N, C-alpha and C positions, 0 to 999 in steps of 0.2 A: 337667486338668493341674495347674493349682493345688491341686487337692484332695491330690494325692500328693506335691507337693512341701511342702506346708505341713504332712504329716504325718511328713514324712522328714526336715524340717530345714529350719529359717528361713534366708534368703537373710542374707550377711553385708553389712551395710550399707556403703555407701561413707562414709569418715570425712572426706574432704577433696573438694571439686568440687561441681558443678552441671550437671547434662544440660541442653543447650540445642538448639533446634530451629533448622535451615539455612534462613533465608527466601530467601536469594539465593545461585546459586551462588557458591562461594567455593574461593580455594586455598589448600592447606596447605603451609607452606613448613617447612623445616629448622630455622632459627633465625628469632628476633623479626623482624629487620629486611626488609623487601620485596624486597631483592636475593637474598637468600638462595635457596639451593635449593630447586626445587618439587618436592614429594612427590607431591602428589594433589590433583585438583579435588572437591570435595564437593558433590553435587548438593542443589538444593532439596528440601527434606521430609525429608531425613538428619538423624540426632541427631549430637551430638558431646559428651563430657564433658570442662568446661572446669576447670583447675584451677590457674589463675594469670591475672591481668592485669594488661597494662602500657598503659596510656593506653586507646588502643581497639584495642592488638594483645592476644590470650589464648594463651595456651599448652593444648593439648587432650591427654587421652592416648589417647582412644577417638573413632573406629575407628582411630585413627593417631596416634603421638606427633608433636608439632609445633606449629606457631602460626600462626593465621590471625586475621582481622580480626572485632570484635565489629559495628563498623558502618563503612562505607566513608567516604573522605574526604570525601565531602559531605555526612555525614549519615545516609545510609539505614541502617537495619536490616539487619544480615547474620545474626546469632546472637539468639535470645531464648530466655528462660531458661524451662523446662517449671514447671508449678506442682508437682510432686513432685520435688524436688532429687535424691532416690535414684531415680528410676524407670528402669529397665533399657530398653535400647532395644527389647526387644519388647513393652512395655506400653503398647497403642494404643489400646484401646477407650475411654479417658477422653478420652484426648488428640483422637481423632478426633471424637468429641462437642462439644469445646470447640471445635475448628476449624471445624465443621457451624455452630455458633452464631454464632462471629466470620465467617463468610462470611455469614450471613443478617444480621447486625447492618450489615456493609460493603454488602451489597446495599441494604437500608433508607435507609442514608446518601446512597448515591450516587442513589438515586431522590429522596430529599428535596431534594437540592442541585440534581438535574435540574430538579425541578418549579420549586423555587425561581427558578434561572438563566431558566425559560422566561417566568415571570410578570414578572421585571424587564426581560427583553426586550422582552417586549410592553409595559410602562410606558413604558420609553424610547423605543419606536418611535411611541407616541402623543403622547408629548410633543416629538418632534421633526420628525412628519410636519409638511409645508409651510413647514419651514424649513432650506431648502437647506443654507444654511452649519453647521445642525447636522449633520444628515444626512451631509454629507461628513466632517466631524471623527469623527464615532462608527463611521462605516463604516472609517475609516482606521486609529483605533484597534482595531477588531477584526482587521483584518488584519495588525495590528502584533502584536498578543498570539499570534494564531496563528503567526507565523513564528516569535516568541519562545518559544513552548513546543516548536515543531520544533527549535529551536537547542539549547535545554534538553536535549531527548532525545536529540538527537546528542552532546552534551557528555558523557552518561552512558555513552551507546555507546560511545566513543572511550576512557573511563575504564575500561569493562569489556575492552574490546581490549588496552589497556595493562597490565592486570593479568594477562590470561592470555596474553600475550606471542604472540597469534596471528597479528600482523602486524609489519612492520619499524615498530622505534622511532624511526627518524629520520621515516619518514613520517607515524607518529603523532603524534608532535612538531609537524611542519609543519600536521597537520589540528587538532589543538589550537590551536594558535595563533590559525589561521584563523577556527575556532569561536568563541574567546573576543573575537576583533576583533568577529565579528559580533553575539555577545552583546552586547556594549558598546554597539555602535552602536544595536541595536535597543531598549535599554533606556533609553538617553538619547531617542530617537525618541517612545517611548513617553511619558516623563517630559514632555517638550514638547508632544505632543500632549493630555495629561490638562489641563497648564497652561493650554492654549489654551480648551479646551472650560470650565474652569473663570472664565475670565474672558469668555467667550461667553455661559453660561448655567449658573449654581450649581448650581442644582436638578436639571440634567441631568446636570452632573458627579456630583453626589451619588449619584443612580442608578446613574450609570456604575461608582463607585467601589464600591455594593453588589455590582453586576454581576461585577465583576472578583474580589471575595473569593467569590461563591459558582461562578464558573467554576473557582477555584484548589481549594475545598474539594471539589467536584464531581470536578478531576482526582485528588485525592488519595484520595479515597474508590475511585475506579474503579482506582487502583492498588493498593488496600488490597483490593479485592474479588478483583483479578487474583490479588493473593498468596496470599490463603487458599483461590482457588479451584485454585490448583495444589498448595498443602499439603493441601486436602481429596482430591485426587487420590493425592497420594503416599501419605497415610494409608490411605485405600481399598485401593492397592495392595499396601502393607505388610500390611496387615490379611489380605488375600485370600492372599497369600504364607505368612504365619504359619499360617492355616486349614489350607493345602495340606500345608504341612510335618507339623503335627500329624494330619491324616487318615493320612501317610503313615507316620507313626510308630504309629499306635495301630491303624489300619483297614486294613492292606495285606492281613491274614491273612483267608482265605474260613472258617478253621476255625469251627464253631458250638459246640464245647466244648474247654475245657482238656484239654491232655493230663496225666496223672496226678493225684494228690490235691493238695488245699490245704492250704495249712498259717496259723498266724498270722504277720502281717505280708507275705504274698503281696499283689500289686497286680494286680487283676482289672478288666478290661471288663466292665460289664454291659449287658444288653439294653434296649431299649425308651427309649432315651435317658438312661438312670440315670447313665451315664459311670464314670469310673474312681473305684474304691474301695480299702479296705486290708481284707483278709480278718482276721477277730478270732477266728471259729470256723468249723469245718467238721466236720460228720459227721450220724448220723442221728437224727431226731425225730420218734416215734411212726411209725417204719418209712420214713421218706421223708429223703432227702436235702438237708440245708437248708445255706445258710451265713450267718453273721452277719457283718456289714461294719460299718466306721466310715467316717461323711462327714468332710470337713474342715470343715463347717457343718451347723449343726441342721437337717437335711434328712431325718432319720429321724424314728421314732416309738418308740424305747427307748432305754434305758443300757446294753444288754446281757440285759435279762432277756426271757424269752419263753416264753408259755404257762405263766408262774406261777415257771419255774425260770430260774437266772441261769447265762448261759454266758460271759459277758464282762464287764468293766467299761467304760464309756466316760461321756462328759457326756451328762444328758439329753438327748433326742432327737438325739445324733449317731450312734447305732446302729440298725441295720435287718436283717431277717430275709429271705432271698430263699430260694425253691428253688434247688436245684443248676442247675436246666435254664437259670434266667435268666443263667446266667454265659456271657458271649459268649467270652472269651479270658482267658487268664492272660499278664501282661506279665512278662517275664523282666530280672531287674535288668540283667544286660549287656547285652542287646538294647537297655532303654530307655537307659542310658547312652550305648551305640552310636549308635543314632539321634538323639538328642537333640544329641550332637557333631556329627552330619553335617548337623543341620539349621542348627545356628550356623555352622558353616563356610560353607553354601550361603548363609544370610542375609548373613554378613559380606561373601562374595564380590559378591553382587548389590549390596550398597550401596557398595562400594567401586568400582564402574565409573565412569571417567574419561569426560568428554565427547570 
């Protein structure tokens, strides 16, 4: 595919804006303010083209024109820029590799902090064993931290519900107020327990502080791992879909030979995995039908010369000659454009599904 497009003309680069990957499901609204009309929900793993930023809100032009958030109100990343700002929505292979690497890194980080947490828990347990007061305080601290984590997760869920308007705003407001009160109470309780532990045994308190940091880092690493796992799945699905579309475009015909004669600049599909090439010569050489072709990269063995005679001129190693029987099918320009258009429409429709 790229071989043909590279020879038919370069893609016009975007003069303004940056492609971003959607890390969390986000709402696209008609205008900048959050109360504006909702246009669409973009799923995690899709891509958007950002052209303007106002604080944490950004204006996008693709796949739909509107406004969405770069990050949530509590700082969670919603959009992250792609490494190549001119990457079109179908450029997935390099990105998929980067996502797999990021997922692996997140997995290693999560494992590291899990092991660190286990060691600190064991160390703290040894230090408090036989000391009833320390055992009770540390146990209460652990229970309070679990409740606090659950309350914070509930807060995020309520924030997501508020953004999607999937529930009564009045009910959500009440739930958020209750959650806020619960969070405040748990945070105050944890502070008091920590001070109590420090006054009882400062060494145990120091280990407990390290344990709290390890637990928080483990939680962040687990969240990051989940995010990249979902992104990896989305990238894989997108790659599979594009592969299917390309097969539909170029391999749907069962004809083994092209109809009619070939001419310069025709696009043909070759057999044996060679792929798409551009015809530069077609005719008989030493009584046999030969096709001289041009690749988009240095994949050949000639610059257009064959058996001591020149038939066309290309860059060194960009040309190659094949017997005519190696041509699988001819790609007609009108069919190519029509099927490419259908593939783009299909891809856009698939990506624009709402929750």
